[in-house]
PDB file as gemmi writes it, atoms N, CA and C in Angstrom:
CRYST1    1.000    1.000    1.000  90.00  90.00  90.00 P 1                      
ATOM      1  N   MET A   1     -12.335  -9.621   0.114  1.00  0.00           N  
ATOM      2  CA  MET A   1     -12.519  -8.196  -0.097  1.00  0.00           C  
ATOM      3  C   MET A   1     -12.429  -7.906  -1.592  1.00  0.00           C  
ATOM      4  N   ASP A   2     -13.421  -7.160  -2.082  1.00  0.00           N  
ATOM      5  CA  ASP A   2     -13.393  -6.862  -3.516  1.00  0.00           C  
ATOM      6  C   ASP A   2     -12.376  -5.761  -3.827  1.00  0.00           C  
ATOM      7  N   THR A   3     -12.031  -5.659  -5.077  1.00  0.00           N  
ATOM      8  CA  THR A   3     -10.982  -4.738  -5.513  1.00  0.00           C  
ATOM      9  C   THR A   3     -11.319  -3.286  -5.198  1.00  0.00           C  
ATOM     10  N   THR A   4     -12.572  -2.892  -5.387  1.00  0.00           N  
ATOM     11  CA  THR A   4     -12.973  -1.509  -5.116  1.00  0.00           C  
ATOM     12  C   THR A   4     -12.784  -1.171  -3.648  1.00  0.00           C  
ATOM     13  N   ALA A   5     -13.215  -2.057  -2.764  1.00  0.00           N  
ATOM     14  CA  ALA A   5     -13.060  -1.825  -1.327  1.00  0.00           C  
ATOM     15  C   ALA A   5     -11.585  -1.808  -0.941  1.00  0.00           C  
ATOM     16  N   LEU A   6     -10.810  -2.704  -1.537  1.00  0.00           N  
ATOM     17  CA  LEU A   6      -9.372  -2.780  -1.250  1.00  0.00           C  
ATOM     18  C   LEU A   6      -8.682  -1.468  -1.632  1.00  0.00           C  
ATOM     19  N   TYR A   7      -8.938  -0.983  -2.829  1.00  0.00           N  
ATOM     20  CA  TYR A   7      -8.311   0.266  -3.274  1.00  0.00           C  
ATOM     21  C   TYR A   7      -8.842   1.467  -2.491  1.00  0.00           C  
ATOM     22  N   GLY A   8     -10.097   1.407  -2.063  1.00  0.00           N  
ATOM     23  CA  GLY A   8     -10.648   2.470  -1.229  1.00  0.00           C  
ATOM     24  C   GLY A   8      -9.908   2.568   0.096  1.00  0.00           C  
ATOM     25  N   LYS A   9      -9.673   1.425   0.705  1.00  0.00           N  
ATOM     26  CA  LYS A   9      -8.946   1.395   1.974  1.00  0.00           C  
ATOM     27  C   LYS A   9      -7.490   1.812   1.774  1.00  0.00           C  
ATOM     28  N   LEU A  10      -6.864   1.349   0.695  1.00  0.00           N  
ATOM     29  CA  LEU A  10      -5.487   1.748   0.393  1.00  0.00           C  
ATOM     30  C   LEU A  10      -5.391   3.257   0.167  1.00  0.00           C  
ATOM     31  N   THR A  11      -6.380   3.825  -0.497  1.00  0.00           N  
ATOM     32  CA  THR A  11      -6.383   5.270  -0.748  1.00  0.00           C  
ATOM     33  C   THR A  11      -6.394   6.029   0.572  1.00  0.00           C  
ATOM     34  N   GLU A  12      -7.246   5.605   1.511  1.00  0.00           N  
ATOM     35  CA  GLU A  12      -7.283   6.245   2.831  1.00  0.00           C  
ATOM     36  C   GLU A  12      -5.917   6.152   3.508  1.00  0.00           C  
ATOM     37  N   ILE A  13      -5.302   4.990   3.442  1.00  0.00           N  
ATOM     38  CA  ILE A  13      -3.999   4.780   4.079  1.00  0.00           C  
ATOM     39  C   ILE A  13      -2.934   5.656   3.429  1.00  0.00           C  
ATOM     40  N   PHE A  14      -2.891   5.694   2.108  1.00  0.00           N  
ATOM     41  CA  PHE A  14      -1.904   6.519   1.405  1.00  0.00           C  
ATOM     42  C   PHE A  14      -2.087   7.996   1.748  1.00  0.00           C  
ATOM     43  N   HIS A  15      -3.335   8.472   1.768  1.00  0.00           N  
ATOM     44  CA  HIS A  15      -3.592   9.872   2.100  1.00  0.00           C  
ATOM     45  C   HIS A  15      -3.102  10.188   3.511  1.00  0.00           C  
ATOM     46  N   ASP A  16      -3.305   9.256   4.443  1.00  0.00           N  
ATOM     47  CA  ASP A  16      -2.877   9.459   5.827  1.00  0.00           C  
ATOM     48  C   ASP A  16      -1.351   9.412   5.958  1.00  0.00           C  
ATOM     49  N   VAL A  17      -0.737   8.364   5.427  1.00  0.00           N  
ATOM     50  CA  VAL A  17       0.709   8.177   5.578  1.00  0.00           C  
ATOM     51  C   VAL A  17       1.489   9.312   4.918  1.00  0.00           C  
ATOM     52  N   PHE A  18       1.070   9.711   3.731  1.00  0.00           N  
ATOM     53  CA  PHE A  18       1.809  10.739   2.998  1.00  0.00           C  
ATOM     54  C   PHE A  18       1.248  12.143   3.218  1.00  0.00           C  
ATOM     55  N   ASP A  19       0.166  12.248   3.999  1.00  0.00           N  
ATOM     56  CA  ASP A  19      -0.471  13.533   4.299  1.00  0.00           C  
ATOM     57  C   ASP A  19      -0.735  14.316   3.012  1.00  0.00           C  
ATOM     58  N   ASP A  20      -1.299  13.613   2.026  1.00  0.00           N  
ATOM     59  CA  ASP A  20      -1.564  14.206   0.717  1.00  0.00           C  
ATOM     60  C   ASP A  20      -2.838  13.592   0.140  1.00  0.00           C  
ATOM     61  N   ASP A  21      -3.918  14.369   0.184  1.00  0.00           N  
ATOM     62  CA  ASP A  21      -5.209  13.877  -0.306  1.00  0.00           C  
ATOM     63  C   ASP A  21      -5.318  13.886  -1.825  1.00  0.00           C  
ATOM     64  N   ASP A  22      -4.280  14.352  -2.509  1.00  0.00           N  
ATOM     65  CA  ASP A  22      -4.300  14.399  -3.972  1.00  0.00           C  
ATOM     66  C   ASP A  22      -3.739  13.127  -4.617  1.00  0.00           C  
ATOM     67  N   ILE A  23      -3.185  12.234  -3.814  1.00  0.00           N  
ATOM     68  CA  ILE A  23      -2.630  10.992  -4.363  1.00  0.00           C  
ATOM     69  C   ILE A  23      -3.768  10.136  -4.911  1.00  0.00           C  
ATOM     70  N   VAL A  24      -3.630   9.730  -6.150  1.00  0.00           N  
ATOM     71  CA  VAL A  24      -4.603   8.830  -6.776  1.00  0.00           C  
ATOM     72  C   VAL A  24      -3.987   7.441  -6.783  1.00  0.00           C  
ATOM     73  N   VAL A  25      -4.547   6.564  -5.975  1.00  0.00           N  
ATOM     74  CA  VAL A  25      -4.006   5.210  -5.848  1.00  0.00           C  
ATOM     75  C   VAL A  25      -4.538   4.353  -6.986  1.00  0.00           C  
ATOM     76  N   SER A  26      -3.614   3.824  -7.776  1.00  0.00           N  
ATOM     77  CA  SER A  26      -3.967   2.941  -8.887  1.00  0.00           C  
ATOM     78  C   SER A  26      -2.979   1.791  -8.900  1.00  0.00           C  
ATOM     79  N   SER A  27      -3.275   0.783  -9.687  1.00  0.00           N  
ATOM     80  CA  SER A  27      -2.409  -0.400  -9.728  1.00  0.00           C  
ATOM     81  C   SER A  27      -1.010  -0.077 -10.243  1.00  0.00           C  
ATOM     82  N   SER A  28      -0.886   0.980 -11.042  1.00  0.00           N  
ATOM     83  CA  SER A  28       0.420   1.309 -11.626  1.00  0.00           C  
ATOM     84  C   SER A  28       1.232   2.295 -10.790  1.00  0.00           C  
ATOM     85  N   LEU A  29       0.679   2.785  -9.687  1.00  0.00           N  
ATOM     86  CA  LEU A  29       1.376   3.758  -8.842  1.00  0.00           C  
ATOM     87  C   LEU A  29       2.635   3.136  -8.238  1.00  0.00           C  
ATOM     88  N   THR A  30       3.746   3.893  -8.283  1.00  0.00           N  
ATOM     89  CA  THR A  30       5.008   3.437  -7.692  1.00  0.00           C  
ATOM     90  C   THR A  30       5.558   4.535  -6.787  1.00  0.00           C  
ATOM     91  N   ALA A  31       6.600   4.194  -6.043  1.00  0.00           N  
ATOM     92  CA  ALA A  31       7.242   5.164  -5.159  1.00  0.00           C  
ATOM     93  C   ALA A  31       7.745   6.374  -5.937  1.00  0.00           C  
ATOM     94  N   ASP A  32       8.153   6.178  -7.178  1.00  0.00           N  
ATOM     95  CA  ASP A  32       8.648   7.285  -8.001  1.00  0.00           C  
ATOM     96  C   ASP A  32       7.564   8.325  -8.294  1.00  0.00           C  
ATOM     97  N   ASP A  33       6.296   7.911  -8.170  1.00  0.00           N  
ATOM     98  CA  ASP A  33       5.181   8.811  -8.476  1.00  0.00           C  
ATOM     99  C   ASP A  33       4.786   9.705  -7.306  1.00  0.00           C  
ATOM    100  N   VAL A  34       5.301   9.424  -6.113  1.00  0.00           N  
ATOM    101  CA  VAL A  34       4.921  10.165  -4.906  1.00  0.00           C  
ATOM    102  C   VAL A  34       6.171  10.831  -4.327  1.00  0.00           C  
ATOM    103  N   ASP A  35       6.182  12.158  -4.348  1.00  0.00           N  
ATOM    104  CA  ASP A  35       7.370  12.910  -3.911  1.00  0.00           C  
ATOM    105  C   ASP A  35       7.833  12.546  -2.505  1.00  0.00           C  
ATOM    106  N   ALA A  36       6.910  12.372  -1.587  1.00  0.00           N  
ATOM    107  CA  ALA A  36       7.270  12.144  -0.178  1.00  0.00           C  
ATOM    108  C   ALA A  36       7.594  10.688   0.141  1.00  0.00           C  
ATOM    109  N   TRP A  37       7.553   9.807  -0.861  1.00  0.00           N  
ATOM    110  CA  TRP A  37       7.739   8.372  -0.613  1.00  0.00           C  
ATOM    111  C   TRP A  37       9.228   8.064  -0.491  1.00  0.00           C  
ATOM    112  N   ASP A  38       9.712   8.076   0.747  1.00  0.00           N  
ATOM    113  CA  ASP A  38      11.095   7.708   1.020  1.00  0.00           C  
ATOM    114  C   ASP A  38      11.101   6.408   1.831  1.00  0.00           C  
ATOM    115  N   SER A  39      12.269   5.980   2.256  1.00  0.00           N  
ATOM    116  CA  SER A  39      12.368   4.689   2.934  1.00  0.00           C  
ATOM    117  C   SER A  39      11.594   4.660   4.254  1.00  0.00           C  
ATOM    118  N   LEU A  40      11.610   5.755   4.991  1.00  0.00           N  
ATOM    119  CA  LEU A  40      10.870   5.783   6.257  1.00  0.00           C  
ATOM    120  C   LEU A  40       9.363   5.760   6.030  1.00  0.00           C  
ATOM    121  N   LYS A  41       8.901   6.495   5.030  1.00  0.00           N  
ATOM    122  CA  LYS A  41       7.465   6.478   4.710  1.00  0.00           C  
ATOM    123  C   LYS A  41       7.063   5.102   4.189  1.00  0.00           C  
ATOM    124  N   HIS A  42       7.968   4.433   3.496  1.00  0.00           N  
ATOM    125  CA  HIS A  42       7.678   3.093   2.984  1.00  0.00           C  
ATOM    126  C   HIS A  42       7.437   2.134   4.153  1.00  0.00           C  
ATOM    127  N   ILE A  43       8.284   2.212   5.156  1.00  0.00           N  
ATOM    128  CA  ILE A  43       8.122   1.351   6.337  1.00  0.00           C  
ATOM    129  C   ILE A  43       6.807   1.672   7.034  1.00  0.00           C  
ATOM    130  N   ARG A  44       6.523   2.963   7.209  1.00  0.00           N  
ATOM    131  CA  ARG A  44       5.269   3.352   7.858  1.00  0.00           C  
ATOM    132  C   ARG A  44       4.073   2.864   7.045  1.00  0.00           C  
ATOM    133  N   LEU A  45       4.155   2.973   5.729  1.00  0.00           N  
ATOM    134  CA  LEU A  45       3.077   2.523   4.853  1.00  0.00           C  
ATOM    135  C   LEU A  45       2.820   1.032   5.035  1.00  0.00           C  
ATOM    136  N   ILE A  46       3.875   0.238   4.992  1.00  0.00           N  
ATOM    137  CA  ILE A  46       3.734  -1.215   5.123  1.00  0.00           C  
ATOM    138  C   ILE A  46       3.159  -1.579   6.485  1.00  0.00           C  
ATOM    139  N   LEU A  47       3.677  -0.961   7.558  1.00  0.00           N  
ATOM    140  CA  LEU A  47       3.177  -1.254   8.902  1.00  0.00           C  
ATOM    141  C   LEU A  47       1.713  -0.848   9.059  1.00  0.00           C  
ATOM    142  N   THR A  48       1.343   0.278   8.485  1.00  0.00           N  
ATOM    143  CA  THR A  48      -0.049   0.743   8.551  1.00  0.00           C  
ATOM    144  C   THR A  48      -0.967  -0.209   7.799  1.00  0.00           C  
ATOM    145  N   ILE A  49      -0.523  -0.683   6.639  1.00  0.00           N  
ATOM    146  CA  ILE A  49      -1.317  -1.634   5.856  1.00  0.00           C  
ATOM    147  C   ILE A  49      -1.469  -2.951   6.621  1.00  0.00           C  
ATOM    148  N   GLU A  50      -0.382  -3.430   7.207  1.00  0.00           N  
ATOM    149  CA  GLU A  50      -0.453  -4.682   7.984  1.00  0.00           C  
ATOM    150  C   GLU A  50      -1.472  -4.560   9.110  1.00  0.00           C  
ATOM    151  N   LYS A  51      -1.446  -3.445   9.798  1.00  0.00           N  
ATOM    152  CA  LYS A  51      -2.372  -3.238  10.917  1.00  0.00           C  
ATOM    153  C   LYS A  51      -3.815  -3.119  10.421  1.00  0.00           C  
ATOM    154  N   ALA A  52      -4.023  -2.341   9.360  1.00  0.00           N  
ATOM    155  CA  ALA A  52      -5.369  -2.099   8.841  1.00  0.00           C  
ATOM    156  C   ALA A  52      -6.030  -3.374   8.318  1.00  0.00           C  
ATOM    157  N   PHE A  53      -5.241  -4.235   7.669  1.00  0.00           N  
ATOM    158  CA  PHE A  53      -5.786  -5.452   7.076  1.00  0.00           C  
ATOM    159  C   PHE A  53      -5.587  -6.681   7.962  1.00  0.00           C  
ATOM    160  N   LYS A  54      -4.934  -6.474   9.131  1.00  0.00           N  
ATOM    161  CA  LYS A  54      -4.664  -7.567  10.070  1.00  0.00           C  
ATOM    162  C   LYS A  54      -3.920  -8.725   9.395  1.00  0.00           C  
ATOM    163  N   ILE A  55      -2.844  -8.352   8.681  1.00  0.00           N  
ATOM    164  CA  ILE A  55      -1.995  -9.319   7.997  1.00  0.00           C  
ATOM    165  C   ILE A  55      -0.543  -8.961   8.277  1.00  0.00           C  
ATOM    166  N   SER A  56       0.380  -9.809   7.851  1.00  0.00           N  
ATOM    167  CA  SER A  56       1.793  -9.446   7.946  1.00  0.00           C  
ATOM    168  C   SER A  56       2.510  -9.914   6.693  1.00  0.00           C  
ATOM    169  N   PHE A  57       3.538  -9.146   6.351  1.00  0.00           N  
ATOM    170  CA  PHE A  57       4.337  -9.431   5.171  1.00  0.00           C  
ATOM    171  C   PHE A  57       5.729  -9.860   5.603  1.00  0.00           C  
ATOM    172  N   THR A  58       6.365 -10.683   4.795  1.00  0.00           N  
ATOM    173  CA  THR A  58       7.778 -10.976   5.016  1.00  0.00           C  
ATOM    174  C   THR A  58       8.587  -9.891   4.306  1.00  0.00           C  
ATOM    175  N   SER A  59       9.833  -9.730   4.713  1.00  0.00           N  
ATOM    176  CA  SER A  59      10.668  -8.730   4.048  1.00  0.00           C  
ATOM    177  C   SER A  59      10.881  -9.098   2.583  1.00  0.00           C  
ATOM    178  N   SER A  60      10.912 -10.388   2.290  1.00  0.00           N  
ATOM    179  CA  SER A  60      11.062 -10.840   0.911  1.00  0.00           C  
ATOM    180  C   SER A  60       9.856 -10.425   0.064  1.00  0.00           C  
ATOM    181  N   GLU A  61       8.640 -10.577   0.620  1.00  0.00           N  
ATOM    182  CA  GLU A  61       7.432 -10.183  -0.110  1.00  0.00           C  
ATOM    183  C   GLU A  61       7.451  -8.682  -0.396  1.00  0.00           C  
ATOM    184  N   VAL A  62       7.802  -7.900   0.601  1.00  0.00           N  
ATOM    185  CA  VAL A  62       7.835  -6.450   0.436  1.00  0.00           C  
ATOM    186  C   VAL A  62       8.892  -6.064  -0.599  1.00  0.00           C  
ATOM    187  N   GLY A  63      10.026  -6.730  -0.569  1.00  0.00           N  
ATOM    188  CA  GLY A  63      11.110  -6.428  -1.495  1.00  0.00           C  
ATOM    189  C   GLY A  63      10.781  -6.720  -2.943  1.00  0.00           C  
ATOM    190  N   GLN A  64       9.832  -7.601  -3.179  1.00  0.00           N  
ATOM    191  CA  GLN A  64       9.472  -7.972  -4.552  1.00  0.00           C  
ATOM    192  C   GLN A  64       8.379  -7.093  -5.153  1.00  0.00           C  
ATOM    193  N   LEU A  65       7.793  -6.198  -4.359  1.00  0.00           N  
ATOM    194  CA  LEU A  65       6.708  -5.355  -4.845  1.00  0.00           C  
ATOM    195  C   LEU A  65       7.237  -4.317  -5.825  1.00  0.00           C  
ATOM    196  N   LYS A  66       6.581  -4.208  -6.968  1.00  0.00           N  
ATOM    197  CA  LYS A  66       6.991  -3.258  -8.001  1.00  0.00           C  
ATOM    198  C   LYS A  66       6.071  -2.037  -8.052  1.00  0.00           C  
ATOM    199  N   ASN A  67       4.806  -2.234  -7.666  1.00  0.00           N  
ATOM    200  CA  ASN A  67       3.817  -1.148  -7.733  1.00  0.00           C  
ATOM    201  C   ASN A  67       2.647  -1.471  -6.799  1.00  0.00           C  
ATOM    202  N   VAL A  68       1.684  -0.571  -6.749  1.00  0.00           N  
ATOM    203  CA  VAL A  68       0.542  -0.766  -5.862  1.00  0.00           C  
ATOM    204  C   VAL A  68      -0.302  -1.969  -6.307  1.00  0.00           C  
ATOM    205  N   GLY A  69      -0.309  -2.262  -7.581  1.00  0.00           N  
ATOM    206  CA  GLY A  69      -1.035  -3.441  -8.056  1.00  0.00           C  
ATOM    207  C   GLY A  69      -0.482  -4.715  -7.435  1.00  0.00           C  
ATOM    208  N   ASP A  70       0.845  -4.827  -7.380  1.00  0.00           N  
ATOM    209  CA  ASP A  70       1.474  -5.985  -6.726  1.00  0.00           C  
ATOM    210  C   ASP A  70       1.108  -6.015  -5.246  1.00  0.00           C  
ATOM    211  N   LEU A  71       1.105  -4.845  -4.612  1.00  0.00           N  
ATOM    212  CA  LEU A  71       0.753  -4.752  -3.197  1.00  0.00           C  
ATOM    213  C   LEU A  71      -0.696  -5.186  -2.973  1.00  0.00           C  
ATOM    214  N   ALA A  72      -1.589  -4.735  -3.818  1.00  0.00           N  
ATOM    215  CA  ALA A  72      -3.015  -5.099  -3.701  1.00  0.00           C  
ATOM    216  C   ALA A  72      -3.209  -6.598  -3.859  1.00  0.00           C  
ATOM    217  N   GLU A  73      -2.500  -7.206  -4.803  1.00  0.00           N  
ATOM    218  CA  GLU A  73      -2.599  -8.656  -5.003  1.00  0.00           C  
ATOM    219  C   GLU A  73      -2.091  -9.405  -3.775  1.00  0.00           C  
ATOM    220  N   LEU A  74      -0.993  -8.916  -3.197  1.00  0.00           N  
ATOM    221  CA  LEU A  74      -0.435  -9.542  -2.000  1.00  0.00           C  
ATOM    222  C   LEU A  74      -1.402  -9.432  -0.835  1.00  0.00           C  
ATOM    223  N   ILE A  75      -2.006  -8.254  -0.658  1.00  0.00           N  
ATOM    224  CA  ILE A  75      -2.995  -8.060   0.408  1.00  0.00           C  
ATOM    225  C   ILE A  75      -4.153  -9.018   0.199  1.00  0.00           C  
ATOM    226  N   ALA A  76      -4.680  -9.077  -1.020  1.00  0.00           N  
ATOM    227  CA  ALA A  76      -5.828  -9.931  -1.320  1.00  0.00           C  
ATOM    228  C   ALA A  76      -5.521 -11.392  -1.056  1.00  0.00           C  
ATOM    229  N   SER A  77      -4.281 -11.798  -1.301  1.00  0.00           N  
ATOM    230  CA  SER A  77      -3.918 -13.203  -1.105  1.00  0.00           C  
ATOM    231  C   SER A  77      -3.818 -13.555   0.383  1.00  0.00           C  
ATOM    232  N   LYS A  78      -3.616 -12.550   1.246  1.00  0.00           N  
ATOM    233  CA  LYS A  78      -3.459 -12.795   2.671  1.00  0.00           C  
ATOM    234  C   LYS A  78      -4.726 -12.485   3.466  1.00  0.00           C  
ATOM    235  N   ALA A  79      -5.501 -11.515   3.010  1.00  0.00           N  
ATOM    236  CA  ALA A  79      -6.717 -11.120   3.730  1.00  0.00           C  
ATOM    237  C   ALA A  79      -7.815 -12.125   3.417  1.00  0.00           C  
ATOM    238  N   VAL A  80      -8.388 -12.643   4.455  1.00  0.00           N  
ATOM    239  CA  VAL A  80      -9.426 -13.665   4.255  1.00  0.00           C  
ATOM    240  C   VAL A  80     -10.794 -13.128   4.611  1.00  0.00           C  
TER     241      VAL A  80                                                      
END                                                                             
């Protein structure tokens, strides 16, 4: 999956999970940048991404993510 398609799909997921169509998904986006991003939304986000991309993450992988760029790289490494 190319980067544009990956970020396009992530944008749809972020808009749905956070119910905010104004979120601009970029590689530097972090939880601090999204007001509604709390621990429960984080879990929902990860589960939604796993389902959408038909992949799964370990808790260690999720714990090491610093921003959406790290998340996109992790998705790309697992999605075939």
